C-alpha positions as a Markdown table, in Angstrom:
| # | Residue | x | y | z |
|---|---|---|---|---|
| 1 | Met | 10.1 | 25.7 | 23.7 |
| 2 | Thr | 10.7 | 28.6 | 21.1 |
| 3 | Lys | 7.2 | 29.6 | 19.5 |
| 4 | Val | 7.1 | 28.4 | 15.9 |
| 5 | Tyr | 4.3 | 29.4 | 13.5 |
| 6 | Ala | 3.2 | 27.2 | 10.7 |
| 7 | Lys | 4.4 | 28.1 | 7.2 |
| 8 | Lys | 1.6 | 28.0 | 4.8 |
| 9 | Ser | 4.2 | 27.9 | 1.9 |
| 10 | Leu | 5.5 | 24.5 | 3.2 |
| 11 | Gly | 1.9 | 23.2 | 4.0 |
| 12 | Gln | 2.5 | 22.9 | 7.5 |
| 13 | Asn | -0.3 | 21.9 | 9.9 |
| 14 | Phe | 1.2 | 20.5 | 13.3 |
| 15 | Leu | -0.5 | 17.7 | 15.0 |
| 16 | Val | -1.5 | 18.6 | 18.5 |
| 17 | Asp | -4.2 | 16.2 | 19.7 |
| 18 | Arg | -2.6 | 13.8 | 22.3 |
| 19 | Asn | -5.2 | 11.0 | 21.3 |
| 20 | Tyr | -4.2 | 11.1 | 17.6 |
| 21 | Ile | -0.6 | 11.5 | 18.6 |
| 22 | Arg | -1.0 | 8.3 | 20.7 |
| 23 | Arg | -2.7 | 6.4 | 17.9 |
| 24 | Val | 0.1 | 7.2 | 15.5 |
| 25 | Ile | 2.8 | 6.1 | 17.9 |
| 26 | Ser | 0.8 | 2.8 | 18.6 |
| 27 | Ser | 0.5 | 2.2 | 14.8 |
| 28 | Val | 4.2 | 2.7 | 14.5 |
| 29 | Ser | 4.8 | 0.4 | 17.5 |
| 30 | Pro | 8.5 | 1.7 | 17.9 |
| 31 | Asp | 10.8 | -0.2 | 20.2 |
| 32 | Pro | 14.6 | -0.1 | 21.0 |
| 33 | Gly | 15.8 | -2.4 | 18.2 |
| 34 | Asp | 14.0 | -0.1 | 15.4 |
| 35 | Thr | 15.4 | 2.6 | 13.1 |
| 36 | Ile | 12.9 | 5.1 | 12.4 |
| 37 | Val | 12.7 | 7.7 | 9.8 |
| 38 | Glu | 10.3 | 10.6 | 10.4 |
| 39 | Ile | 9.6 | 13.1 | 7.8 |
| 40 | Gly | 8.5 | 16.4 | 8.5 |
| 41 | Pro | 8.5 | 16.2 | 12.4 |
| 42 | Gly | 7.5 | 19.8 | 12.9 |
| 43 | Arg | 7.7 | 20.7 | 16.4 |
| 44 | Gly | 8.4 | 17.2 | 17.4 |
| 45 | Ala | 4.9 | 15.8 | 18.7 |
| 46 | Leu | 5.7 | 12.5 | 17.4 |
| 47 | Thr | 9.5 | 12.5 | 17.7 |
| 48 | Glu | 9.4 | 13.0 | 21.5 |
| 49 | His | 7.6 | 9.6 | 21.7 |
| 50 | Leu | 9.7 | 7.9 | 19.0 |
| 51 | Val | 12.9 | 8.9 | 20.9 |
| 52 | Ala | 11.6 | 7.9 | 24.4 |
| 53 | Ser | 11.0 | 4.4 | 22.8 |
| 54 | Gly | 14.6 | 3.9 | 22.5 |
| 55 | Ala | 14.4 | 3.6 | 18.9 |
| 56 | Gln | 17.3 | 5.0 | 16.6 |
| 57 | Val | 15.4 | 8.1 | 15.3 |
| 58 | Ile | 16.3 | 10.0 | 12.1 |
| 59 | Ala | 14.2 | 13.3 | 11.4 |
| 60 | Ile | 14.2 | 14.8 | 8.1 |
| 61 | Glu | 13.0 | 18.3 | 8.2 |
| 62 | Leu | 12.7 | 20.9 | 5.2 |
| 63 | Asp | 12.2 | 23.8 | 7.5 |
| 64 | Asn | 15.8 | 24.9 | 8.6 |
| 65 | Glu | 14.3 | 26.8 | 11.7 |
| 66 | Leu | 12.5 | 23.7 | 12.8 |
| 67 | Ala | 15.3 | 21.6 | 12.1 |
| 68 | Asp | 17.7 | 23.7 | 14.4 |
| 69 | Ile | 14.7 | 23.8 | 17.2 |
| 70 | Leu | 14.8 | 19.8 | 17.2 |
| 71 | Asp | 18.5 | 19.7 | 17.1 |
| 72 | Asp | 18.6 | 21.7 | 20.4 |
| 73 | Arg | 15.3 | 20.0 | 21.8 |
| 74 | Phe | 16.8 | 16.5 | 21.4 |
| 75 | Ser | 20.5 | 17.3 | 21.8 |
| 76 | Gly | 20.9 | 15.1 | 25.0 |
| 77 | Ser | 19.5 | 12.1 | 23.2 |
| 78 | Ser | 22.2 | 9.8 | 21.6 |
| 79 | Asn | 19.5 | 8.0 | 19.5 |
| 80 | Phe | 18.3 | 11.1 | 17.6 |
| 81 | Lys | 19.6 | 12.8 | 14.6 |
| 82 | Val | 17.9 | 15.6 | 12.6 |
| 83 | Val | 18.6 | 16.1 | 8.7 |
| 84 | Gln | 17.8 | 19.4 | 7.3 |
| 85 | Gly | 16.6 | 18.7 | 3.7 |
| 86 | Asn | 14.3 | 17.6 | 1.1 |
| 87 | Ala | 13.0 | 13.9 | 1.7 |
| 88 | Ile | 12.5 | 13.4 | -1.9 |
| 89 | Glu | 16.4 | 14.0 | -2.4 |
| 90 | Ile | 17.2 | 11.5 | 0.4 |
| 91 | Asp | 19.2 | 8.2 | -0.3 |
| 92 | Leu | 17.6 | 5.8 | 2.3 |
| 93 | Ser | 20.5 | 3.2 | 2.1 |
| 94 | Lys | 23.1 | 5.9 | 3.3 |
| 95 | Leu | 20.8 | 7.6 | 5.7 |
| 96 | Ile | 20.3 | 4.6 | 7.8 |
| 97 | Ser | 23.5 | 3.0 | 7.2 |
| 98 | Pro | 24.9 | 0.6 | 9.0 |
| 99 | Asn | 21.4 | -0.8 | 9.3 |
| 100 | Thr | 19.6 | -1.9 | 6.1 |
| 101 | Lys | 16.0 | -1.4 | 7.2 |
| 102 | Ala | 13.9 | 1.2 | 8.9 |
| 103 | Lys | 10.3 | 2.1 | 9.5 |
| 104 | Leu | 9.0 | 5.2 | 8.1 |
| 105 | Val | 6.5 | 7.7 | 9.7 |
| 106 | Ala | 5.5 | 10.9 | 8.2 |
| 107 | Asn | 2.7 | 13.6 | 8.2 |
| 108 | Leu | 2.7 | 14.9 | 4.7 |
| 109 | Pro | 1.2 | 18.0 | 3.1 |
| 110 | Tyr | -1.0 | 17.2 | -0.1 |
| 111 | Tyr | 1.4 | 18.8 | -2.5 |
| 112 | Ile | 4.1 | 16.3 | -1.9 |
| 113 | Ser | 2.2 | 13.1 | -1.6 |
| 114 | Thr | 2.4 | 11.6 | -5.1 |
| 115 | Ala | 6.2 | 12.7 | -5.3 |
| 116 | Ile | 7.0 | 11.2 | -1.9 |
| 117 | Leu | 5.3 | 7.9 | -2.6 |
| 118 | Gln | 7.0 | 7.4 | -5.8 |
| 119 | His | 10.3 | 8.2 | -4.4 |
| 120 | Phe | 10.0 | 5.6 | -1.7 |
| 121 | Ile | 8.4 | 3.0 | -4.0 |
| 122 | Lys | 11.8 | 3.0 | -5.7 |
| 123 | Gln | 13.6 | 2.5 | -2.2 |
| 124 | Arg | 11.3 | 0.2 | -0.5 |
| 125 | Glu | 13.9 | -2.5 | -0.1 |
| 126 | His | 15.3 | -0.3 | 2.6 |
| 127 | Leu | 11.8 | 0.0 | 4.5 |
| 128 | Ser | 9.8 | -2.6 | 6.7 |
| 129 | Glu | 6.7 | -0.6 | 6.8 |
| 130 | Leu | 5.5 | 3.1 | 6.5 |
| 131 | Val | 2.9 | 4.8 | 8.6 |
| 132 | Leu | 1.9 | 7.9 | 6.7 |
| 133 | Met | -0.6 | 10.6 | 7.2 |
| 134 | Phe | -1.9 | 12.2 | 4.1 |
| 135 | Gln | -5.2 | 14.3 | 3.0 |
| 136 | Lys | -8.1 | 11.8 | 3.3 |
| 137 | Glu | -8.7 | 12.0 | -0.4 |
| 138 | Val | -5.1 | 10.8 | -1.1 |
| 139 | Val | -5.7 | 7.7 | 0.9 |
| 140 | Glu | -9.2 | 7.1 | -0.5 |
| 141 | Arg | -7.4 | 7.2 | -3.8 |
| 142 | Ile | -4.6 | 4.9 | -3.0 |
| 143 | Thr | -6.9 | 2.2 | -1.3 |
| 144 | Ala | -9.7 | 2.3 | -4.0 |
| 145 | Glu | -10.9 | -0.9 | -5.3 |
| 146 | Pro | -11.0 | -2.0 | -8.9 |
| 147 | Gly | -14.1 | -0.6 | -10.3 |
| 148 | Ser | -14.1 | 2.4 | -8.1 |
| 149 | Ser | -14.1 | 5.9 | -9.9 |
| 150 | Glu | -11.4 | 6.9 | -7.3 |
| 151 | Arg | -8.9 | 4.4 | -8.7 |
| 152 | Gly | -6.2 | 5.9 | -10.7 |
| 153 | Tyr | -2.6 | 5.9 | -11.8 |
| 154 | Leu | -1.4 | 6.4 | -8.3 |
| 155 | Thr | -3.7 | 3.8 | -6.9 |
| 156 | Val | -2.2 | 1.0 | -9.3 |
| 157 | Leu | 1.6 | 2.3 | -8.9 |
| 158 | Val | 1.2 | 2.1 | -5.0 |
| 159 | Gly | -0.9 | -1.2 | -4.9 |
| 160 | Ala | 1.8 | -2.8 | -7.1 |
| 161 | Ala | 4.6 | -1.7 | -4.6 |
| 162 | Phe | 2.8 | -2.0 | -1.2 |
| 163 | Glu | 0.1 | -3.8 | 0.7 |
| 164 | Val | -2.0 | -1.1 | 1.8 |
| 165 | Glu | -4.0 | -0.9 | 5.1 |
| 166 | Lys | -6.1 | 2.0 | 5.9 |
| 167 | Leu | -5.9 | 2.9 | 9.7 |
| 168 | Phe | -8.0 | 5.8 | 10.9 |
| 169 | Tyr | -9.1 | 9.2 | 10.0 |
| 170 | Val | -7.8 | 12.4 | 11.8 |
| 171 | Pro | -10.1 | 15.5 | 11.9 |
| 172 | Pro | -9.2 | 19.1 | 11.2 |
| 173 | Ala | -9.5 | 19.9 | 15.0 |
| 174 | Ala | -6.5 | 17.8 | 15.8 |
| 175 | Phe | -4.1 | 20.4 | 14.1 |
| 176 | Arg | -2.7 | 23.7 | 14.4 |
| 177 | Pro | -3.6 | 25.6 | 12.3 |
| 178 | Val | -6.6 | 24.0 | 11.6 |
| 179 | Pro | -6.6 | 22.6 | 8.1 |
| 180 | Lys | -9.6 | 22.9 | 5.6 |
| 181 | Val | -9.2 | 19.1 | 4.9 |
| 182 | Gln | -9.7 | 15.9 | 6.8 |
| 183 | Ser | -6.6 | 13.7 | 7.1 |
| 184 | Ser | -6.2 | 9.8 | 7.2 |
| 185 | Val | -3.5 | 7.4 | 8.2 |
| 186 | Val | -2.5 | 4.4 | 6.2 |
| 187 | Arg | 0.1 | 1.8 | 6.4 |
| 188 | Leu | 2.2 | 0.5 | 3.6 |
| 189 | Leu | 3.9 | -2.9 | 3.9 |
| 190 | Pro | 6.5 | -3.2 | 1.0 |
| 191 | Lys | 6.1 | -6.2 | -1.6 |
| 192 | Pro | 9.1 | -7.6 | -3.3 |
| 193 | Phe | 10.4 | -6.0 | -6.8 |
| 194 | Ser | 8.6 | -7.2 | -9.8 |
| 195 | Ile | 7.7 | -6.4 | -13.2 |
| 196 | Ala | 5.5 | -3.5 | -11.9 |
| 197 | Asp | 8.7 | -1.8 | -11.0 |
| 198 | Thr | 9.8 | -1.5 | -14.9 |
| 199 | Lys | 9.3 | 1.6 | -16.8 |
| 200 | Gly | 7.0 | -0.5 | -19.3 |
| 201 | Phe | 4.6 | -0.9 | -16.3 |
| 202 | Thr | 4.6 | 3.0 | -15.5 |
| 203 | Asp | 4.1 | 3.7 | -19.1 |
| 204 | Leu | 1.5 | 1.2 | -19.5 |
| 205 | Ile | -0.7 | 2.7 | -16.5 |
| 206 | Ser | 0.2 | 6.2 | -17.5 |
| 207 | Phe | -1.3 | 5.6 | -21.1 |
| 208 | Ala | -4.4 | 3.7 | -19.6 |
| 209 | Phe | -5.3 | 6.3 | -17.2 |
| 210 | Ala | -4.6 | 9.3 | -19.6 |
| 211 | His | -8.3 | 9.9 | -20.3 |
| 212 | Lys | -10.2 | 8.0 | -17.5 |
| 213 | Arg | -13.5 | 8.2 | -19.4 |
| 214 | Lys | -12.0 | 6.4 | -22.4 |
| 215 | Thr | -11.7 | 2.7 | -22.8 |
| 216 | Leu | -8.3 | 1.0 | -22.6 |
| 217 | Thr | -8.3 | 0.4 | -26.4 |
| 218 | Asn | -9.0 | 4.1 | -27.1 |
| 219 | Asn | -6.1 | 5.1 | -24.7 |
| 220 | Leu | -3.5 | 2.4 | -25.5 |
| 221 | Arg | -3.8 | 2.2 | -29.2 |
| 222 | Val | -1.9 | 5.5 | -29.7 |
| 223 | Ala | 1.2 | 3.8 | -27.9 |
| 224 | Tyr | 1.1 | 0.2 | -28.8 |
| 225 | Lys | 1.1 | -1.7 | -31.8 |
| 226 | Asp | -2.0 | -4.1 | -32.5 |
| 227 | Ile | -3.2 | -3.7 | -29.0 |
| 228 | Ser | -6.3 | -5.9 | -29.8 |
| 229 | Arg | -4.0 | -9.0 | -30.2 |
| 230 | Ala | -2.6 | -8.1 | -26.7 |
| 231 | Phe | -5.8 | -7.9 | -25.2 |
| 232 | Ala | -6.9 | -11.1 | -26.6 |
| 233 | Ala | -3.7 | -13.2 | -25.3 |
| 234 | Ala | -4.2 | -11.5 | -22.0 |
| 235 | Asn | -8.0 | -12.2 | -22.0 |
| 236 | Ile | -8.8 | -8.8 | -21.1 |
| 237 | Asp | -11.9 | -6.8 | -22.8 |
| 238 | Gly | -10.4 | -3.8 | -24.4 |
| 239 | Gln | -13.7 | -1.9 | -24.1 |
| 240 | Arg | -13.2 | -1.8 | -20.1 |
| 241 | Arg | -11.9 | 1.2 | -18.4 |
| 242 | Ala | -8.6 | 1.3 | -16.9 |
| 243 | Glu | -10.0 | 1.6 | -13.2 |
| 244 | Thr | -11.7 | -1.9 | -13.5 |
| 245 | Leu | -8.4 | -3.8 | -13.8 |
| 246 | Thr | -6.9 | -5.8 | -11.0 |
| 247 | His | -3.2 | -5.8 | -10.3 |
| 248 | Glu | -2.8 | -9.4 | -11.6 |
| 249 | Glu | -4.6 | -8.2 | -15.1 |
| 250 | Trp | -2.1 | -5.3 | -15.5 |
| 251 | Thr | 0.9 | -7.6 | -15.1 |
| 252 | Arg | -0.7 | -10.0 | -17.4 |
| 253 | Leu | -1.3 | -7.4 | -20.1 |
| 254 | Leu | 2.2 | -6.1 | -19.7 |
| 255 | Ser | 3.8 | -9.4 | -20.2 |
| 256 | His | 1.9 | -9.5 | -23.6 |
| 257 | Leu | 2.5 | -6.1 | -24.6 |
| 258 | Gly | 6.2 | -6.7 | -24.2 |
| 259 | Arg | 5.9 | -8.4 | -27.6 |
| 260 | Glu | 3.5 | -6.1 | -29.2 |
| 261 | Met | 5.1 | -2.6 | -28.9 |
């Protein structure tokens, strides 16, 4: 195999530990009836196992050098295709056609984590499940329970769209080059589309988390008329902070704010 060095500019750290490769593959549980989209396949550590399972594998690789290498490496496999491009610009419905659902697996650099989650929240109707590797801090944030200081805008956004399951940590030594941070793998199962997919919901939580140390009242009164009446109707104390609200409370507040903006 052609020697390929990680590009720091793309946040590349290649998973090389066979034990953790097996654990990720086991979490995806590929079989011949699956369509699997892999984002950031790198040198193909996961890809070779996905392809060997008999699943239809579509790899999205931003690095054109790596995309060419993968294309050559798996050229004899009719169930493999590599797409050179940015995953954030991918239309899943066109990518996986004529299939309507796919599994998604990815090892994602920190800088793209929020953007990629927001992108696939909007396209989750085409996903049966997602197995994603992030920097540990990102997973701690998206799995934070109400009341946790780690809970924020991204937590609420992801929790409204997916059932979230933290799977396992991956140490720095499992990668080459060795990163300075720990990683963690999470499984996301799509929820049906709801009021939480409206612009009103994203606006609400964006304003609510604008200043995390401030109360809900202080954060929201700049954007909504008579916010106190909405709190009363939703039975929510406006002196609470945004990180304490549950998903049910957010949707209840939004239903009343629709008449108070």
